[in-house]
mmJSON file of the N, C-alpha and C atoms, coordinates in Angstrom:
{"data_MODEL":{"atom_site":{
"group_PDB":["ATOM","ATOM","ATOM","ATOM","ATOM","ATOM","ATOM","ATOM","ATOM","ATOM","ATOM","ATOM","ATOM","ATOM","ATOM","ATOM","ATOM","ATOM","ATOM","ATOM","ATOM","ATOM","ATOM","ATOM","ATOM","ATOM","ATOM","ATOM","ATOM","ATOM","ATOM","ATOM","ATOM","ATOM","ATOM","ATOM","ATOM","ATOM","ATOM","ATOM","ATOM","ATOM","ATOM","ATOM","ATOM","ATOM","ATOM","ATOM","ATOM","ATOM","ATOM","ATOM","ATOM","ATOM","ATOM","ATOM","ATOM","ATOM","ATOM","ATOM","ATOM","ATOM","ATOM","ATOM","ATOM","ATOM","ATOM","ATOM","ATOM","ATOM","ATOM","ATOM","ATOM","ATOM","ATOM","ATOM","ATOM","ATOM","ATOM","ATOM","ATOM","ATOM","ATOM","ATOM","ATOM","ATOM","ATOM","ATOM","ATOM","ATOM","ATOM","ATOM","ATOM","ATOM","ATOM","ATOM","ATOM","ATOM","ATOM","ATOM","ATOM","ATOM","ATOM","ATOM","ATOM","ATOM","ATOM","ATOM","ATOM","ATOM","ATOM","ATOM","ATOM","ATOM","ATOM","ATOM","ATOM","ATOM","ATOM","ATOM","ATOM","ATOM","ATOM","ATOM","ATOM","ATOM","ATOM","ATOM","ATOM","ATOM","ATOM","ATOM","ATOM","ATOM","ATOM","ATOM","ATOM","ATOM","ATOM","ATOM","ATOM","ATOM","ATOM","ATOM","ATOM","ATOM","ATOM","ATOM","ATOM","ATOM","ATOM","ATOM","ATOM","ATOM","ATOM","ATOM","ATOM","ATOM","ATOM","ATOM","ATOM","ATOM","ATOM","ATOM","ATOM","ATOM","ATOM","ATOM","ATOM","ATOM","ATOM","ATOM","ATOM","ATOM","ATOM","ATOM","ATOM","ATOM","ATOM","ATOM","ATOM","ATOM","ATOM","ATOM","ATOM","ATOM","ATOM","ATOM","ATOM","ATOM","ATOM","ATOM","ATOM","ATOM","ATOM","ATOM","ATOM","ATOM","ATOM","ATOM","ATOM","ATOM","ATOM","ATOM","ATOM","ATOM","ATOM","ATOM","ATOM","ATOM","ATOM","ATOM","ATOM","ATOM","ATOM","ATOM","ATOM","ATOM","ATOM","ATOM","ATOM","ATOM","ATOM","ATOM","ATOM","ATOM","ATOM","ATOM","ATOM","ATOM","ATOM","ATOM","ATOM","ATOM","ATOM","ATOM","ATOM","ATOM","ATOM","ATOM"],
"id":[1,2,3,4,5,6,7,8,9,10,11,12,13,14,15,16,17,18,19,20,21,22,23,24,25,26,27,28,29,30,31,32,33,34,35,36,37,38,39,40,41,42,43,44,45,46,47,48,49,50,51,52,53,54,55,56,57,58,59,60,61,62,63,64,65,66,67,68,69,70,71,72,73,74,75,76,77,78,79,80,81,82,83,84,85,86,87,88,89,90,91,92,93,94,95,96,97,98,99,100,101,102,103,104,105,106,107,108,109,110,111,112,113,114,115,116,117,118,119,120,121,122,123,124,125,126,127,128,129,130,131,132,133,134,135,136,137,138,139,140,141,142,143,144,145,146,147,148,149,150,151,152,153,154,155,156,157,158,159,160,161,162,163,164,165,166,167,168,169,170,171,172,173,174,175,176,177,178,179,180,181,182,183,184,185,186,187,188,189,190,191,192,193,194,195,196,197,198,199,200,201,202,203,204,205,206,207,208,209,210,211,212,213,214,215,216,217,218,219,220,221,222,223,224,225,226,227,228,229,230,231,232,233,234,235,236,237,238,239,240],
"type_symbol":["N","C","C","N","C","C","N","C","C","N","C","C","N","C","C","N","C","C","N","C","C","N","C","C","N","C","C","N","C","C","N","C","C","N","C","C","N","C","C","N","C","C","N","C","C","N","C","C","N","C","C","N","C","C","N","C","C","N","C","C","N","C","C","N","C","C","N","C","C","N","C","C","N","C","C","N","C","C","N","C","C","N","C","C","N","C","C","N","C","C","N","C","C","N","C","C","N","C","C","N","C","C","N","C","C","N","C","C","N","C","C","N","C","C","N","C","C","N","C","C","N","C","C","N","C","C","N","C","C","N","C","C","N","C","C","N","C","C","N","C","C","N","C","C","N","C","C","N","C","C","N","C","C","N","C","C","N","C","C","N","C","C","N","C","C","N","C","C","N","C","C","N","C","C","N","C","C","N","C","C","N","C","C","N","C","C","N","C","C","N","C","C","N","C","C","N","C","C","N","C","C","N","C","C","N","C","C","N","C","C","N","C","C","N","C","C","N","C","C","N","C","C","N","C","C","N","C","C","N","C","C","N","C","C","N","C","C","N","C","C"],
"label_atom_id":["N","CA","C","N","CA","C","N","CA","C","N","CA","C","N","CA","C","N","CA","C","N","CA","C","N","CA","C","N","CA","C","N","CA","C","N","CA","C","N","CA","C","N","CA","C","N","CA","C","N","CA","C","N","CA","C","N","CA","C","N","CA","C","N","CA","C","N","CA","C","N","CA","C","N","CA","C","N","CA","C","N","CA","C","N","CA","C","N","CA","C","N","CA","C","N","CA","C","N","CA","C","N","CA","C","N","CA","C","N","CA","C","N","CA","C","N","CA","C","N","CA","C","N","CA","C","N","CA","C","N","CA","C","N","CA","C","N","CA","C","N","CA","C","N","CA","C","N","CA","C","N","CA","C","N","CA","C","N","CA","C","N","CA","C","N","CA","C","N","CA","C","N","CA","C","N","CA","C","N","CA","C","N","CA","C","N","CA","C","N","CA","C","N","CA","C","N","CA","C","N","CA","C","N","CA","C","N","CA","C","N","CA","C","N","CA","C","N","CA","C","N","CA","C","N","CA","C","N","CA","C","N","CA","C","N","CA","C","N","CA","C","N","CA","C","N","CA","C","N","CA","C","N","CA","C","N","CA","C","N","CA","C","N","CA","C","N","CA","C","N","CA","C","N","CA","C","N","CA","C"],
"label_alt_id":[null,null,null,null,null,null,null,null,null,null,null,null,null,null,null,null,null,null,null,null,null,null,null,null,null,null,null,null,null,null,null,null,null,null,null,null,null,null,null,null,null,null,null,null,null,null,null,null,null,null,null,null,null,null,null,null,null,null,null,null,null,null,null,null,null,null,null,null,null,null,null,null,null,null,null,null,null,null,null,null,null,null,null,null,null,null,null,null,null,null,null,null,null,null,null,null,null,null,null,null,null,null,null,null,null,null,null,null,null,null,null,null,null,null,null,null,null,null,null,null,null,null,null,null,null,null,null,null,null,null,null,null,null,null,null,null,null,null,null,null,null,null,null,null,null,null,null,null,null,null,null,null,null,null,null,null,null,null,null,null,null,null,null,null,null,null,null,null,null,null,null,null,null,null,null,null,null,null,null,null,null,null,null,null,null,null,null,null,null,null,null,null,null,null,null,null,null,null,null,null,null,null,null,null,null,null,null,null,null,null,null,null,null,null,null,null,null,null,null,null,null,null,null,null,null,null,null,null,null,null,null,null,null,null,null,null,null,null,null,null],
"label_comp_id":["UNK","UNK","UNK","UNK","UNK","UNK","UNK","UNK","UNK","UNK","UNK","UNK","UNK","UNK","UNK","UNK","UNK","UNK","UNK","UNK","UNK","UNK","UNK","UNK","UNK","UNK","UNK","UNK","UNK","UNK","UNK","UNK","UNK","UNK","UNK","UNK","UNK","UNK","UNK","UNK","UNK","UNK","UNK","UNK","UNK","UNK","UNK","UNK","UNK","UNK","UNK","UNK","UNK","UNK","UNK","UNK","UNK","UNK","UNK","UNK","UNK","UNK","UNK","UNK","UNK","UNK","UNK","UNK","UNK","UNK","UNK","UNK","UNK","UNK","UNK","UNK","UNK","UNK","UNK","UNK","UNK","UNK","UNK","UNK","UNK","UNK","UNK","UNK","UNK","UNK","UNK","UNK","UNK","UNK","UNK","UNK","UNK","UNK","UNK","UNK","UNK","UNK","UNK","UNK","UNK","UNK","UNK","UNK","UNK","UNK","UNK","UNK","UNK","UNK","UNK","UNK","UNK","UNK","UNK","UNK","UNK","UNK","UNK","UNK","UNK","UNK","UNK","UNK","UNK","UNK","UNK","UNK","UNK","UNK","UNK","UNK","UNK","UNK","UNK","UNK","UNK","UNK","UNK","UNK","UNK","UNK","UNK","UNK","UNK","UNK","UNK","UNK","UNK","UNK","UNK","UNK","UNK","UNK","UNK","UNK","UNK","UNK","UNK","UNK","UNK","UNK","UNK","UNK","UNK","UNK","UNK","UNK","UNK","UNK","UNK","UNK","UNK","UNK","UNK","UNK","UNK","UNK","UNK","UNK","UNK","UNK","UNK","UNK","UNK","UNK","UNK","UNK","UNK","UNK","UNK","UNK","UNK","UNK","UNK","UNK","UNK","UNK","UNK","UNK","UNK","UNK","UNK","UNK","UNK","UNK","UNK","UNK","UNK","UNK","UNK","UNK","UNK","UNK","UNK","UNK","UNK","UNK","UNK","UNK","UNK","UNK","UNK","UNK","UNK","UNK","UNK","UNK","UNK","UNK","UNK","UNK","UNK","UNK","UNK","UNK"],
"label_asym_id":["A","A","A","A","A","A","A","A","A","A","A","A","A","A","A","A","A","A","A","A","A","A","A","A","A","A","A","A","A","A","A","A","A","A","A","A","A","A","A","A","A","A","A","A","A","A","A","A","A","A","A","A","A","A","A","A","A","A","A","A","A","A","A","A","A","A","A","A","A","A","A","A","A","A","A","A","A","A","A","A","A","A","A","A","A","A","A","A","A","A","A","A","A","A","A","A","A","A","A","A","A","A","A","A","A","A","A","A","A","A","A","A","A","A","A","A","A","A","A","A","A","A","A","A","A","A","A","A","A","A","A","A","A","A","A","A","A","A","A","A","A","A","A","A","A","A","A","A","A","A","A","A","A","A","A","A","A","A","A","A","A","A","A","A","A","A","A","A","A","A","A","A","A","A","A","A","A","A","A","A","A","A","A","A","A","A","A","A","A","A","A","A","A","A","A","A","A","A","A","A","A","A","A","A","A","A","A","A","A","A","A","A","A","A","A","A","A","A","A","A","A","A","A","A","A","A","A","A","A","A","A","A","A","A","A","A","A","A","A","A"],
"label_entity_id":["1","1","1","1","1","1","1","1","1","1","1","1","1","1","1","1","1","1","1","1","1","1","1","1","1","1","1","1","1","1","1","1","1","1","1","1","1","1","1","1","1","1","1","1","1","1","1","1","1","1","1","1","1","1","1","1","1","1","1","1","1","1","1","1","1","1","1","1","1","1","1","1","1","1","1","1","1","1","1","1","1","1","1","1","1","1","1","1","1","1","1","1","1","1","1","1","1","1","1","1","1","1","1","1","1","1","1","1","1","1","1","1","1","1","1","1","1","1","1","1","1","1","1","1","1","1","1","1","1","1","1","1","1","1","1","1","1","1","1","1","1","1","1","1","1","1","1","1","1","1","1","1","1","1","1","1","1","1","1","1","1","1","1","1","1","1","1","1","1","1","1","1","1","1","1","1","1","1","1","1","1","1","1","1","1","1","1","1","1","1","1","1","1","1","1","1","1","1","1","1","1","1","1","1","1","1","1","1","1","1","1","1","1","1","1","1","1","1","1","1","1","1","1","1","1","1","1","1","1","1","1","1","1","1","1","1","1","1","1","1"],
"label_seq_id":[1,1,1,2,2,2,3,3,3,4,4,4,5,5,5,6,6,6,7,7,7,8,8,8,9,9,9,10,10,10,11,11,11,12,12,12,13,13,13,14,14,14,15,15,15,16,16,16,17,17,17,18,18,18,19,19,19,20,20,20,21,21,21,22,22,22,23,23,23,24,24,24,25,25,25,26,26,26,27,27,27,28,28,28,29,29,29,30,30,30,31,31,31,32,32,32,33,33,33,34,34,34,35,35,35,36,36,36,37,37,37,38,38,38,39,39,39,40,40,40,41,41,41,42,42,42,43,43,43,44,44,44,45,45,45,46,46,46,47,47,47,48,48,48,49,49,49,50,50,50,51,51,51,52,52,52,53,53,53,54,54,54,55,55,55,56,56,56,57,57,57,58,58,58,59,59,59,60,60,60,61,61,61,62,62,62,63,63,63,64,64,64,65,65,65,66,66,66,67,67,67,68,68,68,69,69,69,70,70,70,71,71,71,72,72,72,73,73,73,74,74,74,75,75,75,76,76,76,77,77,77,78,78,78,79,79,79,80,80,80],
"pdbx_PDB_ins_code":[null,null,null,null,null,null,null,null,null,null,null,null,null,null,null,null,null,null,null,null,null,null,null,null,null,null,null,null,null,null,null,null,null,null,null,null,null,null,null,null,null,null,null,null,null,null,null,null,null,null,null,null,null,null,null,null,null,null,null,null,null,null,null,null,null,null,null,null,null,null,null,null,null,null,null,null,null,null,null,null,null,null,null,null,null,null,null,null,null,null,null,null,null,null,null,null,null,null,null,null,null,null,null,null,null,null,null,null,null,null,null,null,null,null,null,null,null,null,null,null,null,null,null,null,null,null,null,null,null,null,null,null,null,null,null,null,null,null,null,null,null,null,null,null,null,null,null,null,null,null,null,null,null,null,null,null,null,null,null,null,null,null,null,null,null,null,null,null,null,null,null,null,null,null,null,null,null,null,null,null,null,null,null,null,null,null,null,null,null,null,null,null,null,null,null,null,null,null,null,null,null,null,null,null,null,null,null,null,null,null,null,null,null,null,null,null,null,null,null,null,null,null,null,null,null,null,null,null,null,null,null,null,null,null,null,null,null,null,null,null],
"Cartn_x":[-12.36,-12.691,-13.013,-14.086,-14.429,-13.533,-13.496,-12.663,-13.044,-14.347,-14.807,-14.342,-14.431,-13.977,-12.476,-11.724,-10.282,-10.008,-10.712,-10.533,-10.926,-12.051,-12.491,-11.473,-10.921,-9.908,-8.661,-8.242,-7.057,-7.293,-8.486,-8.819,-8.757,-9.299,-9.285,-7.851,-6.986,-5.592,-4.891,-5.106,-4.514,-4.993,-6.287,-6.844,-6.237,-6.051,-5.483,-4.088,-3.246,-1.883,-1.864,-2.751,-2.813,-3.257,-4.167,-4.629,-3.481,-2.699,-1.539,-0.552,-0.286,0.664,0.19,-1.113,-1.672,-1.115,-0.898,-0.391,0.989,1.742,3.105,3.18,2.086,2.087,2.409,2.016,2.221,3.645,4.427,5.819,6.699,7.626,8.477,9.384,9.707,10.603,11.951,12.419,13.711,13.71,12.626,12.528,12.501,11.776,11.71,13.091,13.785,15.125,16.119,15.972,16.92,16.639,15.396,15.006,14.944,15.932,16.04,14.822,14.27,13.096,11.863,11.694,10.576,10.692,11.885,12.117,11.842,12.282,12.041,10.553,9.798,8.353,7.689,8.051,7.464,7.822,9.099,9.526,8.765,8.591,7.893,6.432,5.753,4.35,4.2,5.144,5.118,5.287,6.228,6.448,5.177,4.549,3.335,2.195,2.08,1.036,1.27,2.51,2.837,2.579,3.022,2.808,1.316,0.554,-0.892,-1.537,-1.026,-1.544,-1.214,-0.013,0.369,-0.509,-0.754,-1.626,-3.047,-3.527,-4.851,-4.91,-3.899,-3.855,-3.875,-3.108,-3.092,-4.449,-5.144,-6.477,-7.469,-7.375,-8.264,-7.958,-6.684,-6.305,-6.865,-6.749,-7.268,-8.786,-9.459,-10.923,-11.399,-10.667,-11.037,-10.501,-9.792,-9.182,-8.235,-7.513,-6.496,-5.236,-4.332,-3.097,-2.263,-1.441,-0.576,0.623,0.91,2.038,3.384,4.392,5.74,6.485,6.103,6.731,5.649,6.037,5.062,4.526,5.403,4.944,4.011,4.143,3.27,1.814,1.586,0.209,-0.535,0.128,-0.521,-0.597,0.357,0.296,-0.879,-1.083,-2.209,-3.53,-3.604,-4.849,-5.139,-4.086,-4.311,-4.809],
"Cartn_y":[12.102,11.042,9.767,9.107,7.857,6.734,5.645,4.506,3.981,3.928,3.435,4.372,5.692,6.611,6.517,6.265,6.087,4.863,3.769,2.537,2.776,3.437,3.725,4.603,5.575,6.449,5.656,4.744,3.917,2.997,2.427,1.573,2.388,3.58,4.457,4.777,5.011,5.32,4.126,2.939,1.728,1.561,1.707,1.57,2.591,3.816,4.875,4.48,3.998,3.637,2.386,1.452,0.265,0.635,1.581,2.033,2.708,3.511,4.146,3.076,2.084,1.023,0.186,0.065,-0.68,-0.142,1.166,1.783,1.26,0.814,0.361,-1.115,-1.847,-3.27,-3.532,-2.625,-2.84,-2.512,-1.945,-1.611,-2.796,-3.151,-4.313,-4.064,-5.141,-5.063,-4.474,-4.891,-4.411,-2.896,-2.361,-0.908,-0.182,-0.728,-0.11,-0.133,-1.244,-1.351,-0.393,-0.149,0.699,2.194,2.558,3.971,4.39,5.176,5.536,6.324,7.18,7.961,7.065,6.198,5.264,4.327,3.798,2.907,3.631,4.876,5.658,5.859,6.113,6.297,5.004,3.883,2.592,2.269,2.45,2.177,3.047,4.311,5.223,4.818,4.496,4.1,2.752,1.857,0.596,0.859,1.736,2.103,2.692,3.61,4.25,3.243,2.313,1.288,0.383,-0.009,-0.855,-0.103,1.142,1.934,2.128,2.383,2.548,1.251,0.113,-1.178,-1.426,-1.057,-1.183,-0.278,0.941,1.865,1.312,0.711,0.097,-1.031,-1.876,-2.974,-2.429,-1.386,-0.775,-0.215,0.393,0.945,-0.165,-1.284,-2.422,-3.008,-3.143,-3.654,-2.767,-1.477,-0.53,-0.633,-0.714,-0.816,-2.075,-3.173,-4.455,-4.607,-3.598,-3.636,-4.819,-5.16,-6.204,-5.603,-6.473,-5.993,-5.178,-4.314,-3.468,-4.288,-4.251,-5.023,-4.397,-5.249,-4.773,-4.357,-4.92,-4.6,-4.363,-3.769,-3.534,-4.846,-5.82,-7.096,-7.829,-7.555,-8.228,-7.793,-6.619,-6.201,-7.321,-7.909,-8.91,-10.276,-10.571,-11.814,-11.792,-10.655,-10.528,-10.628,-9.986,-10.03,-11.425,-12.184,-13.512,-14.443],
"Cartn_z":[12.468,11.536,12.314,11.945,12.618,12.114,12.868,12.466,11.087,10.815,9.509,8.4,8.624,7.581,7.365,8.416,8.264,7.396,7.68,6.894,5.436,5.214,3.849,3.12,3.827,3.245,2.877,3.755,3.488,2.283,2.193,1.049,-0.244,-0.195,-1.362,-1.789,-0.827,-1.128,-1.773,-1.225,-1.805,-3.247,-3.471,-4.821,-5.78,-5.284,-6.122,-6.615,-5.709,-6.111,-6.981,-6.727,-7.584,-8.998,-9.078,-10.402,-11.159,-10.473,-11.105,-11.57,-10.721,-11.061,-12.245,-12.43,-13.574,-14.889,-14.967,-16.195,-16.58,-15.593,-15.858,-16.247,-16.13,-16.467,-17.935,-18.787,-20.22,-20.672,-19.768,-20.09,-19.694,-20.568,-20.292,-19.088,-18.416,-17.259,-17.675,-18.846,-19.353,-19.513,-20.088,-20.295,-18.942,-17.984,-16.656,-15.994,-16.132,-15.533,-16.179,-17.471,-18.199,-18.057,-17.847,-17.768,-16.295,-15.872,-14.458,-13.956,-14.8,-14.396,-14.261,-15.214,-15.187,-13.98,-13.768,-12.634,-11.312,-11.227,-10.017,-9.757,-10.808,-10.661,-10.19,-10.801,-10.422,-8.966,-8.631,-7.25,-6.261,-6.578,-5.669,-5.493,-6.585,-6.466,-5.767,-5.959,-5.208,-3.719,-3.386,-1.995,-1.384,-2.099,-1.594,-1.435,-2.374,-2.28,-1.074,-0.855,0.299,1.594,1.668,2.88,3.146,2.113,2.281,2.758,2.294,2.726,4.201,4.6,6.016,6.877,6.409,7.135,7.244,6.176,6.189,7.217,7.227,8.193,9.621,9.864,11.196,11.59,10.634,10.908,11.236,10.522,10.794,12.167,12.495,13.821,14.925,14.73,15.714,15.837,14.704,14.693,15.413,15.206,15.814,17.239,17.727,19.055,19.235,18.16,18.234,18.858,19.258,19.892,18.903,19.459,18.63,18.161,16.869,16.343,16.734,16.876,17.197,15.921,14.792,13.513,12.468,11.35,10.287,9.727,9.542,8.969,9.92,11.204,12.165,12.019,11.416,11.114,10.41,9.42,8.577,9.268,10.123,10.889,11.845,12.489,13.419,12.674,11.507,10.727,10.171,9.901,9.329,10.397],
"occupancy":[1.0,1.0,1.0,1.0,1.0,1.0,1.0,1.0,1.0,1.0,1.0,1.0,1.0,1.0,1.0,1.0,1.0,1.0,1.0,1.0,1.0,1.0,1.0,1.0,1.0,1.0,1.0,1.0,1.0,1.0,1.0,1.0,1.0,1.0,1.0,1.0,1.0,1.0,1.0,1.0,1.0,1.0,1.0,1.0,1.0,1.0,1.0,1.0,1.0,1.0,1.0,1.0,1.0,1.0,1.0,1.0,1.0,1.0,1.0,1.0,1.0,1.0,1.0,1.0,1.0,1.0,1.0,1.0,1.0,1.0,1.0,1.0,1.0,1.0,1.0,1.0,1.0,1.0,1.0,1.0,1.0,1.0,1.0,1.0,1.0,1.0,1.0,1.0,1.0,1.0,1.0,1.0,1.0,1.0,1.0,1.0,1.0,1.0,1.0,1.0,1.0,1.0,1.0,1.0,1.0,1.0,1.0,1.0,1.0,1.0,1.0,1.0,1.0,1.0,1.0,1.0,1.0,1.0,1.0,1.0,1.0,1.0,1.0,1.0,1.0,1.0,1.0,1.0,1.0,1.0,1.0,1.0,1.0,1.0,1.0,1.0,1.0,1.0,1.0,1.0,1.0,1.0,1.0,1.0,1.0,1.0,1.0,1.0,1.0,1.0,1.0,1.0,1.0,1.0,1.0,1.0,1.0,1.0,1.0,1.0,1.0,1.0,1.0,1.0,1.0,1.0,1.0,1.0,1.0,1.0,1.0,1.0,1.0,1.0,1.0,1.0,1.0,1.0,1.0,1.0,1.0,1.0,1.0,1.0,1.0,1.0,1.0,1.0,1.0,1.0,1.0,1.0,1.0,1.0,1.0,1.0,1.0,1.0,1.0,1.0,1.0,1.0,1.0,1.0,1.0,1.0,1.0,1.0,1.0,1.0,1.0,1.0,1.0,1.0,1.0,1.0,1.0,1.0,1.0,1.0,1.0,1.0,1.0,1.0,1.0,1.0,1.0,1.0,1.0,1.0,1.0,1.0,1.0,1.0,1.0,1.0,1.0,1.0,1.0,1.0],
"B_iso_or_equiv":[0.0,0.0,0.0,0.0,0.0,0.0,0.0,0.0,0.0,0.0,0.0,0.0,0.0,0.0,0.0,0.0,0.0,0.0,0.0,0.0,0.0,0.0,0.0,0.0,0.0,0.0,0.0,0.0,0.0,0.0,0.0,0.0,0.0,0.0,0.0,0.0,0.0,0.0,0.0,0.0,0.0,0.0,0.0,0.0,0.0,0.0,0.0,0.0,0.0,0.0,0.0,0.0,0.0,0.0,0.0,0.0,0.0,0.0,0.0,0.0,0.0,0.0,0.0,0.0,0.0,0.0,0.0,0.0,0.0,0.0,0.0,0.0,0.0,0.0,0.0,0.0,0.0,0.0,0.0,0.0,0.0,0.0,0.0,0.0,0.0,0.0,0.0,0.0,0.0,0.0,0.0,0.0,0.0,0.0,0.0,0.0,0.0,0.0,0.0,0.0,0.0,0.0,0.0,0.0,0.0,0.0,0.0,0.0,0.0,0.0,0.0,0.0,0.0,0.0,0.0,0.0,0.0,0.0,0.0,0.0,0.0,0.0,0.0,0.0,0.0,0.0,0.0,0.0,0.0,0.0,0.0,0.0,0.0,0.0,0.0,0.0,0.0,0.0,0.0,0.0,0.0,0.0,0.0,0.0,0.0,0.0,0.0,0.0,0.0,0.0,0.0,0.0,0.0,0.0,0.0,0.0,0.0,0.0,0.0,0.0,0.0,0.0,0.0,0.0,0.0,0.0,0.0,0.0,0.0,0.0,0.0,0.0,0.0,0.0,0.0,0.0,0.0,0.0,0.0,0.0,0.0,0.0,0.0,0.0,0.0,0.0,0.0,0.0,0.0,0.0,0.0,0.0,0.0,0.0,0.0,0.0,0.0,0.0,0.0,0.0,0.0,0.0,0.0,0.0,0.0,0.0,0.0,0.0,0.0,0.0,0.0,0.0,0.0,0.0,0.0,0.0,0.0,0.0,0.0,0.0,0.0,0.0,0.0,0.0,0.0,0.0,0.0,0.0,0.0,0.0,0.0,0.0,0.0,0.0,0.0,0.0,0.0,0.0,0.0,0.0],
"pdbx_formal_charge":[null,null,null,null,null,null,null,null,null,null,null,null,null,null,null,null,null,null,null,null,null,null,null,null,null,null,null,null,null,null,null,null,null,null,null,null,null,null,null,null,null,null,null,null,null,null,null,null,null,null,null,null,null,null,null,null,null,null,null,null,null,null,null,null,null,null,null,null,null,null,null,null,null,null,null,null,null,null,null,null,null,null,null,null,null,null,null,null,null,null,null,null,null,null,null,null,null,null,null,null,null,null,null,null,null,null,null,null,null,null,null,null,null,null,null,null,null,null,null,null,null,null,null,null,null,null,null,null,null,null,null,null,null,null,null,null,null,null,null,null,null,null,null,null,null,null,null,null,null,null,null,null,null,null,null,null,null,null,null,null,null,null,null,null,null,null,null,null,null,null,null,null,null,null,null,null,null,null,null,null,null,null,null,null,null,null,null,null,null,null,null,null,null,null,null,null,null,null,null,null,null,null,null,null,null,null,null,null,null,null,null,null,null,null,null,null,null,null,null,null,null,null,null,null,null,null,null,null,null,null,null,null,null,null,null,null,null,null,null,null],
"auth_seq_id":[1,1,1,2,2,2,3,3,3,4,4,4,5,5,5,6,6,6,7,7,7,8,8,8,9,9,9,10,10,10,11,11,11,12,12,12,13,13,13,14,14,14,15,15,15,16,16,16,17,17,17,18,18,18,19,19,19,20,20,20,21,21,21,22,22,22,23,23,23,24,24,24,25,25,25,26,26,26,27,27,27,28,28,28,29,29,29,30,30,30,31,31,31,32,32,32,33,33,33,34,34,34,35,35,35,36,36,36,37,37,37,38,38,38,39,39,39,40,40,40,41,41,41,42,42,42,43,43,43,44,44,44,45,45,45,46,46,46,47,47,47,48,48,48,49,49,49,50,50,50,51,51,51,52,52,52,53,53,53,54,54,54,55,55,55,56,56,56,57,57,57,58,58,58,59,59,59,60,60,60,61,61,61,62,62,62,63,63,63,64,64,64,65,65,65,66,66,66,67,67,67,68,68,68,69,69,69,70,70,70,71,71,71,72,72,72,73,73,73,74,74,74,75,75,75,76,76,76,77,77,77,78,78,78,79,79,79,80,80,80],
"auth_comp_id":["UNK","UNK","UNK","UNK","UNK","UNK","UNK","UNK","UNK","UNK","UNK","UNK","UNK","UNK","UNK","UNK","UNK","UNK","UNK","UNK","UNK","UNK","UNK","UNK","UNK","UNK","UNK","UNK","UNK","UNK","UNK","UNK","UNK","UNK","UNK","UNK","UNK","UNK","UNK","UNK","UNK","UNK","UNK","UNK","UNK","UNK","UNK","UNK","UNK","UNK","UNK","UNK","UNK","UNK","UNK","UNK","UNK","UNK","UNK","UNK","UNK","UNK","UNK","UNK","UNK","UNK","UNK","UNK","UNK","UNK","UNK","UNK","UNK","UNK","UNK","UNK","UNK","UNK","UNK","UNK","UNK","UNK","UNK","UNK","UNK","UNK","UNK","UNK","UNK","UNK","UNK","UNK","UNK","UNK","UNK","UNK","UNK","UNK","UNK","UNK","UNK","UNK","UNK","UNK","UNK","UNK","UNK","UNK","UNK","UNK","UNK","UNK","UNK","UNK","UNK","UNK","UNK","UNK","UNK","UNK","UNK","UNK","UNK","UNK","UNK","UNK","UNK","UNK","UNK","UNK","UNK","UNK","UNK","UNK","UNK","UNK","UNK","UNK","UNK","UNK","UNK","UNK","UNK","UNK","UNK","UNK","UNK","UNK","UNK","UNK","UNK","UNK","UNK","UNK","UNK","UNK","UNK","UNK","UNK","UNK","UNK","UNK","UNK","UNK","UNK","UNK","UNK","UNK","UNK","UNK","UNK","UNK","UNK","UNK","UNK","UNK","UNK","UNK","UNK","UNK","UNK","UNK","UNK","UNK","UNK","UNK","UNK","UNK","UNK","UNK","UNK","UNK","UNK","UNK","UNK","UNK","UNK","UNK","UNK","UNK","UNK","UNK","UNK","UNK","UNK","UNK","UNK","UNK","UNK","UNK","UNK","UNK","UNK","UNK","UNK","UNK","UNK","UNK","UNK","UNK","UNK","UNK","UNK","UNK","UNK","UNK","UNK","UNK","UNK","UNK","UNK","UNK","UNK","UNK","UNK","UNK","UNK","UNK","UNK","UNK"],
"auth_asym_id":["A","A","A","A","A","A","A","A","A","A","A","A","A","A","A","A","A","A","A","A","A","A","A","A","A","A","A","A","A","A","A","A","A","A","A","A","A","A","A","A","A","A","A","A","A","A","A","A","A","A","A","A","A","A","A","A","A","A","A","A","A","A","A","A","A","A","A","A","A","A","A","A","A","A","A","A","A","A","A","A","A","A","A","A","A","A","A","A","A","A","A","A","A","A","A","A","A","A","A","A","A","A","A","A","A","A","A","A","A","A","A","A","A","A","A","A","A","A","A","A","A","A","A","A","A","A","A","A","A","A","A","A","A","A","A","A","A","A","A","A","A","A","A","A","A","A","A","A","A","A","A","A","A","A","A","A","A","A","A","A","A","A","A","A","A","A","A","A","A","A","A","A","A","A","A","A","A","A","A","A","A","A","A","A","A","A","A","A","A","A","A","A","A","A","A","A","A","A","A","A","A","A","A","A","A","A","A","A","A","A","A","A","A","A","A","A","A","A","A","A","A","A","A","A","A","A","A","A","A","A","A","A","A","A","A","A","A","A","A","A"],
"auth_atom_id":["N","CA","C","N","CA","C","N","CA","C","N","CA","C","N","CA","C","N","CA","C","N","CA","C","N","CA","C","N","CA","C","N","CA","C","N","CA","C","N","CA","C","N","CA","C","N","CA","C","N","CA","C","N","CA","C","N","CA","C","N","CA","C","N","CA","C","N","CA","C","N","CA","C","N","CA","C","N","CA","C","N","CA","C","N","CA","C","N","CA","C","N","CA","C","N","CA","C","N","CA","C","N","CA","C","N","CA","C","N","CA","C","N","CA","C","N","CA","C","N","CA","C","N","CA","C","N","CA","C","N","CA","C","N","CA","C","N","CA","C","N","CA","C","N","CA","C","N","CA","C","N","CA","C","N","CA","C","N","CA","C","N","CA","C","N","CA","C","N","CA","C","N","CA","C","N","CA","C","N","CA","C","N","CA","C","N","CA","C","N","CA","C","N","CA","C","N","CA","C","N","CA","C","N","CA","C","N","CA","C","N","CA","C","N","CA","C","N","CA","C","N","CA","C","N","CA","C","N","CA","C","N","CA","C","N","CA","C","N","CA","C","N","CA","C","N","CA","C","N","CA","C","N","CA","C","N","CA","C","N","CA","C","N","CA","C","N","CA","C","N","CA","C","N","CA","C","N","CA","C"],
"pdbx_PDB_model_num":[1,1,1,1,1,1,1,1,1,1,1,1,1,1,1,1,1,1,1,1,1,1,1,1,1,1,1,1,1,1,1,1,1,1,1,1,1,1,1,1,1,1,1,1,1,1,1,1,1,1,1,1,1,1,1,1,1,1,1,1,1,1,1,1,1,1,1,1,1,1,1,1,1,1,1,1,1,1,1,1,1,1,1,1,1,1,1,1,1,1,1,1,1,1,1,1,1,1,1,1,1,1,1,1,1,1,1,1,1,1,1,1,1,1,1,1,1,1,1,1,1,1,1,1,1,1,1,1,1,1,1,1,1,1,1,1,1,1,1,1,1,1,1,1,1,1,1,1,1,1,1,1,1,1,1,1,1,1,1,1,1,1,1,1,1,1,1,1,1,1,1,1,1,1,1,1,1,1,1,1,1,1,1,1,1,1,1,1,1,1,1,1,1,1,1,1,1,1,1,1,1,1,1,1,1,1,1,1,1,1,1,1,1,1,1,1,1,1,1,1,1,1,1,1,1,1,1,1,1,1,1,1,1,1,1,1,1,1,1,1]
}}}
């Protein structure tokens, strides 16, 4: 896979999880907090969206030949 295809794939993954999370916006916070299954689903999709975003940042850093971050959050500091 080329660097561009990796980046495109990562963008697609982030979009996929954000689209799934959109479905939960119409559900009240109280209902999500009270329903353990619902809360678990939201937490899992949030986790996957964050991880996909971190992976995307890493792919962009690699493509741009920027330095390797020491921590996950440093991905975004380097990009900024």
